[in-house]
py3Dmol code that shows the C-alpha trace and the ligand (Angstrom):
import py3Dmol

protein = """\
ATOM      1  CA  MET A   1      15.191  -7.608   9.117  1.00  0.00           C
ATOM      2  CA  SER A   2      14.939  -4.223   7.411  1.00  0.00           C
ATOM      3  CA  ASP A   3      13.543  -0.976   9.101  1.00  0.00           C
ATOM      4  CA  ARG A   4      10.112  -1.959   8.222  1.00  0.00           C
ATOM      5  CA  THR A   5       8.028  -2.085  11.459  1.00  0.00           C
ATOM      6  CA  PRO A   6       7.092  -5.636  12.044  1.00  0.00           C
ATOM      7  CA  LEU A   7       3.252  -6.317  12.080  1.00  0.00           C
ATOM      8  CA  ILE A   8       1.653  -9.154  13.968  1.00  0.00           C
ATOM      9  CA  VAL A   9      -1.991  -9.596  13.168  1.00  0.00           C
ATOM     10  CA  GLY A  10      -4.629 -11.935  14.782  1.00  0.00           C
ATOM     11  CA  ASN A  11      -7.509 -13.008  12.565  1.00  0.00           C
ATOM     12  CA  TRP A  12     -10.250 -14.279  14.900  1.00  0.00           C
ATOM     13  CA  LYS A  13     -12.503 -15.244  12.039  1.00  0.00           C
ATOM     14  CA  MET A  14     -16.045 -16.060  13.073  1.00  0.00           C
ATOM     15  CA  HIS A  15     -15.034 -16.865  16.785  1.00  0.00           C
ATOM     16  CA  ARG A  16     -15.904 -14.941  19.999  1.00  0.00           C
ATOM     17  CA  ASP A  17     -18.971 -12.949  20.677  1.00  0.00           C
ATOM     18  CA  HIS A  18     -18.403  -9.503  21.970  1.00  0.00           C
ATOM     19  CA  LEU A  19     -18.100 -10.502  25.705  1.00  0.00           C
ATOM     20  CA  GLU A  20     -15.740 -13.335  24.843  1.00  0.00           C
ATOM     21  CA  ALA A  21     -13.750 -10.892  22.734  1.00  0.00           C
ATOM     22  CA  ILE A  22     -13.310  -8.631  25.674  1.00  0.00           C
ATOM     23  CA  GLN A  23     -12.042 -11.421  27.899  1.00  0.00           C
ATOM     24  CA  LEU A  24      -9.642 -12.530  25.168  1.00  0.00           C
ATOM     25  CA  LEU A  25      -8.122  -9.199  24.516  1.00  0.00           C
ATOM     26  CA  GLN A  26      -7.758  -8.592  28.275  1.00  0.00           C
ATOM     27  CA  ARG A  27      -5.964 -11.851  28.544  1.00  0.00           C
ATOM     28  CA  VAL A  28      -3.674 -11.176  25.667  1.00  0.00           C
ATOM     29  CA  ALA A  29      -2.715  -7.768  27.111  1.00  0.00           C
ATOM     30  CA  TYR A  30      -2.114  -9.424  30.610  1.00  0.00           C
ATOM     31  CA  HIS A  31       0.388 -11.781  29.042  1.00  0.00           C
ATOM     32  CA  LEU A  32       2.308  -9.108  27.294  1.00  0.00           C
ATOM     33  CA  THR A  33       5.328  -7.248  28.614  1.00  0.00           C
ATOM     34  CA  GLU A  34       5.884  -3.676  27.613  1.00  0.00           C
ATOM     35  CA  GLU A  35       8.942  -4.796  25.469  1.00  0.00           C
ATOM     36  CA  ASP A  36       6.700  -7.209  23.554  1.00  0.00           C
ATOM     37  CA  THR A  37       4.993  -4.428  21.759  1.00  0.00           C
ATOM     38  CA  ASP A  38       7.935  -2.085  21.546  1.00  0.00           C
ATOM     39  CA  GLY A  39       9.023  -1.499  17.944  1.00  0.00           C
ATOM     40  CA  GLN A  40       6.303  -3.693  16.444  1.00  0.00           C
ATOM     41  CA  THR A  41       2.677  -3.260  15.647  1.00  0.00           C
ATOM     42  CA  VAL A  42       0.109  -5.769  17.026  1.00  0.00           C
ATOM     43  CA  VAL A  43      -3.516  -5.730  15.614  1.00  0.00           C
ATOM     44  CA  VAL A  44      -6.432  -8.047  16.230  1.00  0.00           C
ATOM     45  CA  CYS A  45      -9.380  -8.536  13.793  1.00  0.00           C
ATOM     46  CA  PRO A  46     -12.508  -9.734  15.721  1.00  0.00           C
ATOM     47  CA  PRO A  47     -15.826 -10.313  14.069  1.00  0.00           C
ATOM     48  CA  PHE A  48     -17.726  -6.997  13.294  1.00  0.00           C
ATOM     49  CA  THR A  49     -19.946  -7.485  16.268  1.00  0.00           C
ATOM     50  CA  ALA A  50     -16.986  -7.143  18.658  1.00  0.00           C
ATOM     51  CA  LEU A  51     -15.339  -4.034  17.161  1.00  0.00           C
ATOM     52  CA  ARG A  52     -17.144  -1.518  19.299  1.00  0.00           C
ATOM     53  CA  SER A  53     -16.533  -3.283  22.549  1.00  0.00           C
ATOM     54  CA  LEU A  54     -12.792  -3.811  21.841  1.00  0.00           C
ATOM     55  CA  GLN A  55     -12.438  -0.202  20.651  1.00  0.00           C
ATOM     56  CA  THR A  56     -13.709   0.911  24.092  1.00  0.00           C
ATOM     57  CA  LEU A  57     -11.445  -1.558  25.953  1.00  0.00           C
ATOM     58  CA  ILE A  58      -8.444  -0.470  24.002  1.00  0.00           C
ATOM     59  CA  ALA A  59      -9.124   3.172  24.534  1.00  0.00           C
ATOM     60  CA  SER A  60      -9.906   2.923  28.254  1.00  0.00           C
ATOM     61  CA  ASP A  61      -7.029   0.653  29.162  1.00  0.00           C
ATOM     62  CA  ARG A  62      -4.709   2.267  26.711  1.00  0.00           C
ATOM     63  CA  LEU A  63      -3.690  -1.146  25.306  1.00  0.00           C
ATOM     64  CA  PRO A  64      -0.810  -1.148  22.830  1.00  0.00           C
ATOM     65  CA  ILE A  65      -2.915  -3.158  20.439  1.00  0.00           C
ATOM     66  CA  GLY A  66      -4.579  -1.851  17.208  1.00  0.00           C
ATOM     67  CA  LEU A  67      -8.063  -2.921  15.884  1.00  0.00           C
ATOM     68  CA  GLY A  68      -8.451  -4.503  12.379  1.00  0.00           C
ATOM     69  CA  ALA A  69     -11.643  -5.683  10.522  1.00  0.00           C
ATOM     70  CA  GLN A  70     -11.773  -8.873   8.463  1.00  0.00           C
ATOM     71  CA  ASP A  71     -13.515  -7.421   5.394  1.00  0.00           C
ATOM     72  CA  CYS A  72     -15.312  -4.401   4.076  1.00  0.00           C
ATOM     73  CA  HIS A  73     -17.541  -3.293   1.182  1.00  0.00           C
ATOM     74  CA  PRO A  74     -15.932  -1.180  -1.487  1.00  0.00           C
ATOM     75  CA  ASP A  75     -18.747   1.534  -1.302  1.00  0.00           C
ATOM     76  CA  ALA A  76     -18.996   4.030   1.373  1.00  0.00           C
ATOM     77  CA  GLU A  77     -22.719   3.413   1.778  1.00  0.00           C
ATOM     78  CA  GLY A  78     -25.615   2.108  -0.159  1.00  0.00           C
ATOM     79  CA  ALA A  79     -28.150  -0.770  -0.400  1.00  0.00           C
ATOM     80  CA  HIS A  80     -25.870  -3.524   0.439  1.00  0.00           C
ATOM     81  CA  THR A  81     -27.667  -5.868   2.976  1.00  0.00           C
ATOM     82  CA  GLY A  82     -25.250  -7.334   5.378  1.00  0.00           C
ATOM     83  CA  ASP A  83     -22.259  -5.438   4.292  1.00  0.00           C
ATOM     84  CA  VAL A  84     -20.077  -3.043   6.380  1.00  0.00           C
ATOM     85  CA  SER A  85     -18.301   0.061   4.710  1.00  0.00           C
ATOM     86  CA  VAL A  86     -14.790   1.336   5.417  1.00  0.00           C
ATOM     87  CA  PRO A  87     -15.933   4.701   6.837  1.00  0.00           C
ATOM     88  CA  MET A  88     -18.010   2.915   9.423  1.00  0.00           C
ATOM     89  CA  LEU A  89     -14.872   0.923  10.358  1.00  0.00           C
ATOM     90  CA  ALA A  90     -12.896   4.187  10.568  1.00  0.00           C
ATOM     91  CA  ARG A  91     -15.418   5.619  12.997  1.00  0.00           C
ATOM     92  CA  LEU A  92     -14.591   2.628  15.344  1.00  0.00           C
ATOM     93  CA  ASP A  93     -10.766   3.418  15.171  1.00  0.00           C
ATOM     94  CA  VAL A  94     -10.195   0.332  12.943  1.00  0.00           C
ATOM     95  CA  GLY A  95      -6.719   0.969  11.314  1.00  0.00           C
ATOM     96  CA  HIS A  96      -6.479  -2.161   9.370  1.00  0.00           C
ATOM     97  CA  VAL A  97      -8.778  -4.173   7.184  1.00  0.00           C
ATOM     98  CA  ILE A  98      -8.117  -7.635   5.796  1.00  0.00           C
ATOM     99  CA  VAL A  99      -9.325  -7.864   2.089  1.00  0.00           C
ATOM    100  CA  GLY A 100      -9.260 -10.914  -0.217  1.00  0.00           C
ATOM    101  CA  HIS A 101      -8.796 -13.507   2.511  1.00  0.00           C
ATOM    102  CA  SER A 102      -8.819 -16.962   0.849  1.00  0.00           C
ATOM    103  CA  GLU A 103     -12.004 -17.904   2.695  1.00  0.00           C
ATOM    104  CA  ARG A 104     -13.744 -14.990   1.105  1.00  0.00           C
ATOM    105  CA  ARG A 105     -12.251 -15.662  -2.250  1.00  0.00           C
ATOM    106  CA  LEU A 106     -13.520 -19.272  -2.004  1.00  0.00           C
ATOM    107  CA  HIS A 107     -16.856 -19.087  -0.141  1.00  0.00           C
ATOM    108  CA  HIS A 108     -18.028 -15.648  -1.438  1.00  0.00           C
ATOM    109  CA  ALA A 109     -16.576 -15.909  -4.938  1.00  0.00           C
ATOM    110  CA  GLU A 110     -14.409 -12.751  -4.407  1.00  0.00           C
ATOM    111  CA  ASP A 111     -12.037 -12.138  -7.366  1.00  0.00           C
ATOM    112  CA  ASP A 112      -8.971  -9.873  -7.729  1.00  0.00           C
ATOM    113  CA  ALA A 113     -11.017  -7.009  -9.121  1.00  0.00           C
ATOM    114  CA  LEU A 114     -13.349  -6.883  -6.118  1.00  0.00           C
ATOM    115  CA  VAL A 115     -10.485  -7.133  -3.784  1.00  0.00           C
ATOM    116  CA  ALA A 116      -8.699  -4.286  -5.435  1.00  0.00           C
ATOM    117  CA  ARG A 117     -11.829  -2.125  -5.049  1.00  0.00           C
ATOM    118  CA  LYS A 118     -11.926  -2.994  -1.310  1.00  0.00           C
ATOM    119  CA  ALA A 119      -8.212  -2.114  -1.076  1.00  0.00           C
ATOM    120  CA  ARG A 120      -8.852   1.179  -2.792  1.00  0.00           C
ATOM    121  CA  ALA A 121     -11.634   1.965  -0.508  1.00  0.00           C
ATOM    122  CA  ALA A 122      -9.445   1.286   2.563  1.00  0.00           C
ATOM    123  CA  VAL A 123      -6.629   3.489   1.288  1.00  0.00           C
ATOM    124  CA  ALA A 124      -9.114   6.189   0.422  1.00  0.00           C
ATOM    125  CA  ALA A 125     -10.415   6.237   4.005  1.00  0.00           C
ATOM    126  CA  GLY A 126      -6.831   6.186   5.531  1.00  0.00           C
ATOM    127  CA  LEU A 127      -7.002   2.527   6.582  1.00  0.00           C
ATOM    128  CA  THR A 128      -4.239   0.117   5.733  1.00  0.00           C
ATOM    129  CA  PRO A 129      -5.517  -2.855   3.701  1.00  0.00           C
ATOM    130  CA  ILE A 130      -3.992  -6.280   4.403  1.00  0.00           C
ATOM    131  CA  VAL A 131      -4.337  -7.722   0.947  1.00  0.00           C
ATOM    132  CA  CYS A 132      -4.355 -11.581   1.070  1.00  0.00           C
ATOM    133  CA  VAL A 133      -2.904 -13.741  -1.769  1.00  0.00           C
ATOM    134  CA  GLY A 134      -1.925 -17.461  -1.843  1.00  0.00           C
ATOM    135  CA  GLU A 135      -2.078 -20.472  -4.000  1.00  0.00           C
ATOM    136  CA  GLY A 136      -4.043 -23.613  -3.571  1.00  0.00           C
ATOM    137  CA  GLU A 137      -2.611 -27.173  -3.278  1.00  0.00           C
ATOM    138  CA  ALA A 138      -2.911 -27.893  -6.962  1.00  0.00           C
ATOM    139  CA  ALA A 139      -1.078 -24.910  -8.018  1.00  0.00           C
ATOM    140  CA  ARG A 140       1.733 -25.601  -5.465  1.00  0.00           C
ATOM    141  CA  GLU A 141       1.989 -29.269  -6.638  1.00  0.00           C
ATOM    142  CA  SER A 142       1.986 -28.376 -10.332  1.00  0.00           C
ATOM    143  CA  GLY A 143       4.868 -25.784  -9.783  1.00  0.00           C
ATOM    144  CA  ARG A 144       2.562 -22.835 -10.654  1.00  0.00           C
ATOM    145  CA  ALA A 145       2.540 -21.237  -7.117  1.00  0.00           C
ATOM    146  CA  GLU A 146       4.581 -18.170  -7.946  1.00  0.00           C
ATOM    147  CA  GLU A 147       2.607 -17.528 -11.194  1.00  0.00           C
ATOM    148  CA  VAL A 148      -0.715 -17.724  -9.415  1.00  0.00           C
ATOM    149  CA  VAL A 149       0.279 -15.596  -6.517  1.00  0.00           C
ATOM    150  CA  LEU A 150       1.931 -12.936  -8.586  1.00  0.00           C
ATOM    151  CA  ALA A 151      -1.152 -12.680 -10.811  1.00  0.00           C
ATOM    152  CA  GLN A 152      -3.167 -12.196  -7.704  1.00  0.00           C
ATOM    153  CA  VAL A 153      -0.839  -9.478  -6.458  1.00  0.00           C
ATOM    154  CA  ARG A 154      -1.068  -7.625  -9.733  1.00  0.00           C
ATOM    155  CA  GLY A 155      -4.857  -7.938  -9.914  1.00  0.00           C
ATOM    156  CA  SER A 156      -5.567  -7.198  -6.295  1.00  0.00           C
ATOM    157  CA  LEU A 157      -3.481  -3.977  -6.445  1.00  0.00           C
ATOM    158  CA  ALA A 158      -5.021  -2.550  -9.615  1.00  0.00           C
ATOM    159  CA  ASP A 159      -5.180   1.166  -9.219  1.00  0.00           C
ATOM    160  CA  VAL A 160      -4.522   0.921  -5.460  1.00  0.00           C
ATOM    161  CA  GLU A 161      -2.269   3.867  -4.633  1.00  0.00           C
ATOM    162  CA  PRO A 162      -1.241   4.096  -0.943  1.00  0.00           C
ATOM    163  CA  ALA A 163      -0.171   7.538   0.224  1.00  0.00           C
ATOM    164  CA  ASP A 164       3.043   5.869   1.606  1.00  0.00           C
ATOM    165  CA  PRO A 165       4.433   2.387   1.586  1.00  0.00           C
ATOM    166  CA  ALA A 166       3.590   1.676   5.227  1.00  0.00           C
ATOM    167  CA  GLY A 167      -0.067   2.057   4.209  1.00  0.00           C
ATOM    168  CA  LEU A 168      -0.046  -1.211   2.230  1.00  0.00           C
ATOM    169  CA  VAL A 169       0.386  -4.766   3.557  1.00  0.00           C
ATOM    170  CA  ILE A 170       0.265  -7.972   1.580  1.00  0.00           C
ATOM    171  CA  ALA A 171      -0.275 -11.212   3.334  1.00  0.00           C
ATOM    172  CA  TYR A 172       1.044 -14.383   1.613  1.00  0.00           C
ATOM    173  CA  GLU A 173      -1.015 -17.247   2.834  1.00  0.00           C
ATOM    174  CA  PRO A 174      -0.829 -20.622   1.034  1.00  0.00           C
ATOM    175  CA  VAL A 175      -4.359 -22.039   1.118  1.00  0.00           C
ATOM    176  CA  TRP A 176      -3.096 -25.454   1.875  1.00  0.00           C
ATOM    177  CA  ALA A 177      -1.429 -24.063   5.071  1.00  0.00           C
ATOM    178  CA  ILE A 178      -4.388 -22.369   6.616  1.00  0.00           C
ATOM    179  CA  GLY A 179      -5.789 -24.116   9.623  1.00  0.00           C
ATOM    180  CA  THR A 180      -4.212 -27.378   8.550  1.00  0.00           C
ATOM    181  CA  GLY A 181      -1.037 -27.402  10.719  1.00  0.00           C
ATOM    182  CA  ARG A 182       1.125 -27.435   7.788  1.00  0.00           C
ATOM    183  CA  THR A 183       3.426 -24.408   7.290  1.00  0.00           C
ATOM    184  CA  ALA A 184       5.394 -23.420   4.103  1.00  0.00           C
ATOM    185  CA  THR A 185       9.040 -24.122   4.688  1.00  0.00           C
ATOM    186  CA  PRO A 186      11.105 -21.106   5.478  1.00  0.00           C
ATOM    187  CA  ASP A 187      12.758 -21.373   2.127  1.00  0.00           C
ATOM    188  CA  ASP A 188       9.378 -21.372   0.233  1.00  0.00           C
ATOM    189  CA  ALA A 189       8.072 -18.549   2.335  1.00  0.00           C
ATOM    190  CA  GLN A 190      11.118 -16.343   1.668  1.00  0.00           C
ATOM    191  CA  GLN A 191      11.161 -17.181  -2.025  1.00  0.00           C
ATOM    192  CA  MET A 192       7.445 -16.175  -2.397  1.00  0.00           C
ATOM    193  CA  ALA A 193       7.878 -13.045  -0.297  1.00  0.00           C
ATOM    194  CA  ALA A 194      10.850 -11.930  -2.472  1.00  0.00           C
ATOM    195  CA  ALA A 195       9.023 -12.588  -5.593  1.00  0.00           C
ATOM    196  CA  ILE A 196       6.000 -10.600  -4.209  1.00  0.00           C
ATOM    197  CA  ARG A 197       8.302  -7.745  -3.289  1.00  0.00           C
ATOM    198  CA  GLY A 198       9.641  -7.787  -6.831  1.00  0.00           C
ATOM    199  CA  THR A 199       6.212  -7.509  -8.293  1.00  0.00           C
ATOM    200  CA  VAL A 200       5.423  -4.614  -5.924  1.00  0.00           C
ATOM    201  CA  ALA A 201       8.594  -2.904  -7.098  1.00  0.00           C
ATOM    202  CA  GLU A 202       7.594  -3.327 -10.797  1.00  0.00           C
ATOM    203  CA  ARG A 203       4.216  -1.783  -9.913  1.00  0.00           C
ATOM    204  CA  TYR A 204       5.289   1.060  -7.477  1.00  0.00           C
ATOM    205  CA  GLY A 205       9.079   1.297  -7.879  1.00  0.00           C
ATOM    206  CA  ALA A 206      11.943  -0.016  -5.684  1.00  0.00           C
ATOM    207  CA  ALA A 207      11.642   2.472  -2.881  1.00  0.00           C
ATOM    208  CA  THR A 208       8.079   1.803  -2.175  1.00  0.00           C
ATOM    209  CA  ALA A 209       8.610  -1.850  -2.430  1.00  0.00           C
ATOM    210  CA  GLU A 210      11.231  -1.636   0.324  1.00  0.00           C
ATOM    211  CA  GLY A 211       8.625  -0.036   2.672  1.00  0.00           C
ATOM    212  CA  VAL A 212       5.654  -2.372   1.901  1.00  0.00           C
ATOM    213  CA  ARG A 213       5.266  -4.937   4.655  1.00  0.00           C
ATOM    214  CA  LEU A 214       4.768  -8.530   3.615  1.00  0.00           C
ATOM    215  CA  LEU A 215       3.229 -11.001   6.070  1.00  0.00           C
ATOM    216  CA  TYR A 216       3.242 -14.838   6.177  1.00  0.00           C
ATOM    217  CA  GLY A 217       0.029 -16.613   7.107  1.00  0.00           C
ATOM    218  CA  GLY A 218      -0.992 -20.284   7.574  1.00  0.00           C
ATOM    219  CA  SER A 219      -0.489 -22.335  10.740  1.00  0.00           C
ATOM    220  CA  VAL A 220       1.739 -19.797  12.395  1.00  0.00           C
ATOM    221  CA  LYS A 221       2.305 -20.839  16.050  1.00  0.00           C
ATOM    222  CA  PRO A 222       4.868 -20.153  18.828  1.00  0.00           C
ATOM    223  CA  ALA A 223       7.020 -22.995  17.577  1.00  0.00           C
ATOM    224  CA  ASN A 224       7.536 -21.643  14.089  1.00  0.00           C
ATOM    225  CA  ILE A 225       7.377 -17.747  14.570  1.00  0.00           C
ATOM    226  CA  ARG A 226      11.070 -17.348  15.099  1.00  0.00           C
ATOM    227  CA  SER A 227      11.998 -19.037  11.711  1.00  0.00           C
ATOM    228  CA  LEU A 228       9.423 -17.042   9.940  1.00  0.00           C
ATOM    229  CA  MET A 229      10.349 -13.612  11.329  1.00  0.00           C
ATOM    230  CA  ALA A 230      14.058 -14.319  10.622  1.00  0.00           C
ATOM    231  CA  LEU A 231      13.233 -14.260   6.752  1.00  0.00           C
ATOM    232  CA  ALA A 232      14.626 -11.180   4.922  1.00  0.00           C
ATOM    233  CA  ASP A 233      11.256 -10.433   3.244  1.00  0.00           C
ATOM    234  CA  VAL A 234       8.847 -11.423   5.870  1.00  0.00           C
ATOM    235  CA  ASP A 235       7.888  -8.523   7.995  1.00  0.00           C
ATOM    236  CA  GLY A 236       5.205 -10.193  10.115  1.00  0.00           C
ATOM    237  CA  VAL A 237       2.436 -12.718  10.366  1.00  0.00           C
ATOM    238  CA  LEU A 238      -1.235 -13.181   9.904  1.00  0.00           C
ATOM    239  CA  VAL A 239      -2.296 -15.598  12.801  1.00  0.00           C
ATOM    240  CA  GLY A 240      -5.696 -17.544  12.659  1.00  0.00           C
ATOM    241  CA  GLY A 241      -6.165 -20.436  15.101  1.00  0.00           C
ATOM    242  CA  ALA A 242      -3.211 -19.517  17.407  1.00  0.00           C
ATOM    243  CA  SER A 243      -4.594 -15.958  17.883  1.00  0.00           C
ATOM    244  CA  LEU A 244      -7.551 -17.389  19.713  1.00  0.00           C
ATOM    245  CA  SER A 245      -5.258 -18.444  22.542  1.00  0.00           C
ATOM    246  CA  ALA A 246      -4.109 -15.504  24.621  1.00  0.00           C
ATOM    247  CA  GLU A 247      -0.970 -17.387  25.760  1.00  0.00           C
ATOM    248  CA  ASP A 248       0.014 -18.584  22.227  1.00  0.00           C
ATOM    249  CA  PHE A 249      -0.677 -15.154  20.626  1.00  0.00           C
ATOM    250  CA  ALA A 250       1.368 -13.388  23.366  1.00  0.00           C
ATOM    251  CA  LEU A 251       4.164 -15.914  22.763  1.00  0.00           C
ATOM    252  CA  ILE A 252       4.022 -15.375  19.103  1.00  0.00           C
ATOM    253  CA  ILE A 253       4.253 -11.531  19.679  1.00  0.00           C
ATOM    254  CA  GLY A 254       7.167 -11.969  22.168  1.00  0.00           C
ATOM    255  CA  HIS A 255       9.105 -14.522  20.158  1.00  0.00           C
ATOM    256  CA  GLY A 256       8.581 -12.720  16.935  1.00  0.00           C
ATOM    257  CA  ARG A 257      10.229  -9.495  18.399  1.00  0.00           C
ATOM    258  CA  ALA A 258      13.105 -11.354  19.895  1.00  0.00           C
ATOM    259  CA  VAL A 259      14.408 -12.434  16.416  1.00  0.00           C
TER     260      VAL A 259
END
"""
ligand_1 = """\
9
PGA
P -4.317 -20.312 10.582
O -5.165 -19.099 9.709
O -3.323 -19.535 11.342
O -5.442 -20.843 11.515
O -3.841 -21.244 9.597
C -4.516 -18.058 9.135
C -5.480 -17.257 8.325
O -6.476 -17.817 7.719
O -5.363 -16.018 8.286
"""
view = py3Dmol.view(width=600, height=400)
view.addModel(protein, "pdb")
view.setStyle({"model": 0}, {"cartoon": {"style": "trace"}})
view.addModel(ligand_1, "xyz")
view.setStyle({"model": 1}, {"stick": {}})
view.zoomTo()
view.show()
């Protein structure tokens, strides 16, 4: 493990209304010890409708948990029905925003150019984008996983200039591992993370690449967190399903730190 601050992110997707979200976050906090969040950053990304409630809860109870959003629009404002801008998120103390999740790439036809615009908007407003990349099953089986993922990294970072390396996070999430119970082997995850860091180094230089955090995502759970966090180039995880269980998410946070 390097001196990059580990980052554990819960992606709640389209689960939990704002009242349920309050309960879930309270339960996560209840299960955490002070040491669990010492030296690592924990972020939850609820649906937009719960951001305001969780902002209030985090502030009033001084919870050691940050707030993230699951998506954003690249423009600051405008005629974009149904969208939410980064400045609006910033006003709710949202510090991180997921961009280019595979579910958005797949179901909303988002391409690398749009993902890069979103990442640029996040950086411009002082938020940390969590840029998601990952190959589908066919690319993995045909031996093209690295080629596909590195092309996504290059395209999704076009003209993205974070003020410092800690202000950029890249999440490697193989599409075939999301919500399926199948996880990349530690060897595959490390190999891809190292290749991504190499591409980041080509783009920003070696010093910046050393500071950018790389997450793994795809069926992360308490049983596999240790082997993932032990990997040299994996600095944290993006957790979907298991982050909806307060007990499991707290275990992931605690086990991840103990590595
Ligand atoms: P999962 O989702 O942990 O349920 O596989 C991960 C993600 O989509 O970010």
